C-alpha positions as CSV (number, residue, x, y, z in Angstrom):
1,X,96.5,98.4,115.2
2,X,93.2,100.1,115.9
3,X,92.8,103.8,116.1
4,X,91.5,105.3,119.3
5,X,87.9,106.2,119.2
6,X,87.2,109.8,118.0
7,X,84.3,111.7,116.6
8,X,83.7,113.4,113.3
9,X,83.4,117.2,113.5
10,X,82.7,119.9,111.0
11,X,84.3,123.3,111.0
12,X,83.5,126.4,108.9
13,X,86.1,128.8,107.5
14,X,85.4,132.5,107.0
15,X,84.3,131.6,103.5
16,X,81.8,129.1,104.9
17,X,83.7,126.2,103.5
18,X,83.0,123.0,105.5
19,X,86.1,121.3,106.9
20,X,85.6,117.6,107.9
21,X,87.9,116.3,110.7
22,X,88.2,113.8,113.4
23,X,88.6,115.0,117.0
24,X,90.1,112.8,119.7
25,X,89.6,113.9,123.3
26,X,90.6,112.0,126.4
27,X,88.1,111.3,129.1
28,X,90.0,113.5,131.5
29,X,89.8,116.5,129.3
30,X,86.1,117.0,129.1
31,X,83.0,116.6,131.3
32,X,80.2,116.4,128.7
33,X,78.7,118.6,126.0
34,X,77.0,121.9,125.8
35,X,73.9,122.8,123.8
36,X,75.9,123.0,120.6
37,X,77.3,119.5,121.2
38,X,80.8,120.8,121.9
39,X,82.9,119.0,124.5
40,X,83.5,121.1,127.6
41,X,87.1,121.1,128.9
42,X,87.8,120.5,132.5
43,X,91.6,120.8,132.1
44,X,92.4,123.9,130.1
45,X,96.1,123.0,130.1
46,X,95.6,119.9,128.0
47,X,97.6,120.3,124.9
48,X,96.0,119.5,121.5
49,X,97.8,118.7,118.3
50,X,96.1,119.8,115.0
51,X,97.3,117.7,112.1
52,X,97.6,119.2,108.6
53,X,98.0,116.6,105.8
54,X,100.1,116.9,102.6
55,X,99.5,117.0,98.9
56,X,96.3,115.1,97.9
57,X,96.0,113.7,101.4
58,X,93.2,113.7,103.9
59,X,92.5,113.6,107.6
60,X,92.7,109.8,108.0
61,X,94.8,108.1,105.3
62,X,98.3,108.0,106.7
63,X,98.7,105.0,109.0
64,X,100.8,107.0,111.5
65,X,97.7,109.0,112.4
66,X,96.2,105.8,113.8
67,X,99.1,105.4,116.2
68,X,99.0,109.1,117.1
69,X,95.3,109.1,117.8
70,X,95.8,106.4,120.4
71,X,99.2,107.2,121.9
72,X,98.6,110.9,122.2
73,X,95.5,110.4,124.2
74,X,97.1,107.8,126.4
75,X,99.7,110.5,127.3
76,X,97.4,113.4,128.0
77,X,97.4,115.0,124.5
78,X,94.3,115.6,122.5
79,X,94.3,115.4,118.7
80,X,92.4,116.9,115.8
81,X,93.1,115.7,112.2
82,X,91.4,117.9,109.5
83,X,90.7,117.9,105.8
84,X,92.1,120.9,104.0
85,X,90.1,122.3,101.1
86,X,92.9,120.8,99.0
87,X,92.3,117.3,100.3
88,X,92.5,114.3,97.9
89,X,92.6,114.7,94.1
90,X,89.1,115.8,93.4
91,X,86.2,115.8,95.8
92,X,82.9,117.5,96.7
93,X,82.9,120.3,99.1
94,X,80.3,122.6,100.6
95,X,80.4,126.4,100.8
96,X,77.4,126.9,103.0
97,X,74.8,124.9,101.1
98,X,76.5,125.3,97.7
99,X,78.2,122.2,96.4
100,X,81.5,122.7,94.5
101,X,84.4,120.6,93.3
102,X,87.4,121.0,95.6
103,X,90.5,119.0,96.4
104,X,94.2,118.9,95.5
105,X,93.4,118.9,91.8
106,X,91.5,122.2,91.9
107,X,92.0,124.0,95.2
108,X,94.0,127.2,95.6
109,X,97.0,126.7,97.8
110,X,96.4,129.8,99.8
111,X,92.9,128.5,100.9
112,X,94.7,126.2,103.3
113,X,95.5,129.2,105.5
114,X,91.8,129.8,106.0
115,X,91.4,126.1,106.8
116,X,94.1,126.1,109.5
117,X,92.8,129.4,110.9
118,X,89.4,127.9,111.3
119,X,90.7,124.8,113.0
120,X,92.8,126.8,115.5
121,X,89.8,129.0,116.3
122,X,87.6,125.9,116.7
123,X,89.8,124.3,119.4
124,X,90.4,127.6,121.1
125,X,86.7,128.1,121.4
126,X,86.5,124.7,123.0
127,X,88.9,126.0,125.6
128,X,92.3,124.8,124.5
129,X,95.2,127.1,125.3
130,X,98.1,124.9,124.3
131,X,97.8,124.4,120.5
132,X,100.5,122.5,118.6
133,X,100.5,122.5,114.8
134,X,101.6,119.3,113.0
135,X,102.2,119.1,109.3
136,X,103.1,116.2,107.0
137,X,104.9,116.7,103.6
138,X,103.3,119.8,101.9
139,X,101.4,120.3,105.1
140,X,104.7,121.4,106.7
141,X,104.9,124.3,104.3
142,X,101.3,125.3,105.2
143,X,101.8,125.4,108.9
144,X,105.1,127.3,108.4
145,X,103.3,129.9,106.4
146,X,100.6,130.1,109.1
147,X,103.2,130.5,111.8
148,X,105.0,133.3,109.9
149,X,101.8,135.2,109.7
150,X,100.9,135.0,113.4
151,X,102.5,136.6,116.4
152,X,101.6,133.7,118.7
153,X,104.5,131.2,118.7
154,X,102.6,127.9,118.1
155,X,104.9,124.9,118.5
156,X,105.4,123.1,115.2
157,X,105.8,119.4,114.3
158,X,107.3,118.9,110.8
159,X,106.8,115.4,109.5
160,X,108.8,114.7,106.3
161,X,109.3,118.3,105.2
162,X,110.3,118.6,101.6
163,X,112.0,121.1,99.3
164,X,109.0,121.2,96.9
165,X,110.9,123.6,94.6
166,X,113.7,121.1,94.1
167,X,111.2,118.3,93.6
168,X,109.4,120.2,90.8
169,X,112.7,121.4,89.3
170,X,113.8,117.8,89.0
171,X,110.4,116.8,87.5
172,X,110.2,119.6,84.9
173,X,113.9,119.6,83.9
174,X,115.5,120.9,81.6
175,X,112.8,123.6,81.9
176,X,113.0,125.7,85.0
177,X,110.1,126.3,87.4
178,X,110.2,130.0,86.4
179,X,110.0,129.1,82.7
180,X,107.2,126.7,83.4
181,X,105.2,129.4,85.2
182,X,105.5,131.8,82.3
183,X,104.6,129.2,79.8
184,X,101.5,128.0,81.6
185,X,100.3,131.6,82.0
186,X,100.6,132.0,78.3
187,X,98.5,128.8,77.8
188,X,101.4,126.9,76.2
189,X,101.4,123.2,77.1
190,X,103.3,120.2,75.9
191,X,101.6,118.8,72.8
192,X,102.4,115.1,73.3
193,X,100.0,114.6,76.2
194,X,96.3,115.4,76.3
195,X,94.8,117.2,79.4
196,X,93.3,114.9,82.0
197,X,89.7,114.9,83.2
198,X,86.6,116.9,82.7
199,X,86.5,119.6,80.0
200,X,84.5,121.7,82.6
201,X,87.7,122.3,84.5
202,X,91.0,123.8,83.2
203,X,93.1,120.6,83.7
204,X,96.7,120.6,82.7
205,X,98.5,117.7,81.0
206,X,99.6,115.2,83.6
207,X,103.3,115.8,83.0
208,X,103.2,119.4,84.3
209,X,103.3,118.3,88.0
210,X,104.8,115.4,89.7
211,X,107.9,113.9,91.4
212,X,110.9,111.8,90.4
213,X,111.6,110.4,93.8
214,X,114.6,108.4,94.9
215,X,112.7,105.2,94.3
216,X,110.0,104.1,91.8
217,X,107.5,104.2,94.6
218,X,107.9,108.0,94.9
219,X,107.8,108.7,91.1
220,X,104.4,109.8,90.0
221,X,102.3,112.3,88.0
222,X,99.7,114.5,89.6
223,X,96.5,115.6,87.7
224,X,95.9,119.3,88.5
225,X,94.2,122.4,87.1
226,X,96.0,125.4,85.8
227,X,94.9,127.7,88.7
228,X,95.7,125.2,91.4
229,X,99.2,124.5,90.0
230,X,100.1,128.2,89.6
231,X,98.9,128.7,93.2
232,X,101.4,126.1,94.4
233,X,104.3,127.2,92.2
234,X,104.0,130.8,93.2
235,X,103.1,130.1,96.9
236,X,104.9,129.6,100.1
237,X,105.8,125.9,99.4
238,X,108.2,127.1,96.7
239,X,109.4,130.1,98.6
240,X,110.6,129.1,102.1
241,X,111.6,125.4,102.3
242,X,113.8,126.1,99.2
243,X,117.5,125.5,99.8
244,X,119.0,127.1,96.7
245,X,116.7,130.0,95.6
246,X,114.2,130.6,98.5
247,X,113.5,133.6,100.6
248,X,115.6,133.4,103.9
249,X,113.4,133.1,107.0
250,X,113.7,132.6,110.7
251,X,111.1,131.2,113.0
252,X,111.4,131.2,116.8
253,X,108.6,128.7,117.3
254,X,109.8,125.6,119.1
255,X,109.9,122.9,116.4
256,X,110.2,119.1,116.1
257,X,111.3,117.7,112.7
258,X,111.2,114.1,111.5
259,X,113.5,113.4,108.6
260,X,113.3,109.8,107.4
261,X,116.6,108.2,106.3
262,X,114.9,106.6,103.3
263,X,112.7,109.6,102.3
264,X,112.3,109.2,98.5
265,X,111.3,112.8,98.1
266,X,114.4,114.4,99.6
267,X,116.4,116.1,96.9
268,X,119.4,117.1,99.1
269,X,122.0,115.4,101.1
270,X,120.7,114.6,104.6
271,X,123.3,116.8,106.3
272,X,122.6,119.8,104.0
273,X,118.9,119.6,104.7
274,X,119.5,119.5,108.4
275,X,121.8,122.5,108.2
276,X,119.2,124.4,106.3
277,X,116.5,123.7,108.8
278,X,118.8,124.6,111.7
279,X,119.4,128.0,110.2
280,X,115.7,128.6,109.6
281,X,114.4,127.4,113.0
282,X,116.1,128.8,116.1
283,X,114.7,126.1,118.5
284,X,114.5,122.8,116.5
285,X,114.7,119.2,117.7
286,X,115.4,116.5,115.1
287,X,114.4,112.8,114.7
288,X,116.7,112.0,111.8
289,X,118.1,108.6,112.7
290,X,114.9,106.5,112.0
291,X,115.3,104.1,109.1
292,X,112.0,104.9,107.4
293,X,110.4,106.6,104.4
294,X,108.4,109.7,103.7
295,X,105.2,108.1,105.2
296,X,107.0,107.0,108.4
297,X,106.2,103.3,107.7
298,X,107.5,101.0,110.3
299,X,108.6,103.5,113.0
300,X,105.2,105.1,113.7
301,X,105.1,104.1,117.4
302,X,108.8,105.0,118.1
303,X,108.4,108.4,116.4
304,X,105.2,109.2,118.2
305,X,106.9,108.4,121.6
306,X,109.6,110.9,120.8
307,X,107.0,113.6,119.8
308,X,105.1,113.0,123.1
309,X,108.2,113.5,125.2
310,X,108.9,116.7,123.2
311,X,105.4,118.0,123.8
312,X,105.6,117.3,127.5
313,X,108.8,119.3,127.7
314,X,107.0,122.3,126.2
315,X,105.1,122.8,129.5
């Protein structure tokens, strides 16, 4: 499988953080470039999907993105996959010309909203009127929060949404998430494990954040700083897609949700998760019969075909 040809782009947030992404535009959707090397649209009705990755992810890593970059374009849909400021575990990022450490290990959760805002503004300035937001894993929480804070009803694609509160509760048990937050704020950490990484950053012991998935493949620890973890534990990811203790919400955005039958990060019965999402999204279409995991391995083409049909029905 070879990804369809795209081009690297850079986008600046309001804080001048540089987002790196890959933009895929079909030959029928542009007629050249302007003085700023931006592609000029000839069909303003061409839809574009903006992909938002999950925890410690990036704009290219998941194999399903390769399928989407080709199949979307073959079916009249353009595609932009971007890095969030929380991409990967620890990376270099530029705020203007100033170089800083960024990434999933140190980035504030809320910074992702500025990243998504910048990406949406970027494609709208190119001329796109039909913008679809696509999230994977923790990226689902981020586009949901973005949708809740905007009047425009952007269509949403949720790929492997997860109850992050339940995942962390299972990981930190018998301590509760609320008890963990208060303990971390007091600077009290487990003594049996030393903090990971550079002393220049306020790293927490590895055991503070992770997942005990349904399989060994999805059981792992995540190195993270104190500030970054608190931003996640107290952010939208633990507030909305939270079956037992979350804030009730309703979104009228037209939504497509993929739920893999072998998703090792699902903490609920399949039917309970479906029922919760049906109550929270008034117009939701499910792909819940595919025998695949959290990363959609093995059904990438079939799922993408279903998403394409759904997007075409939005017109």
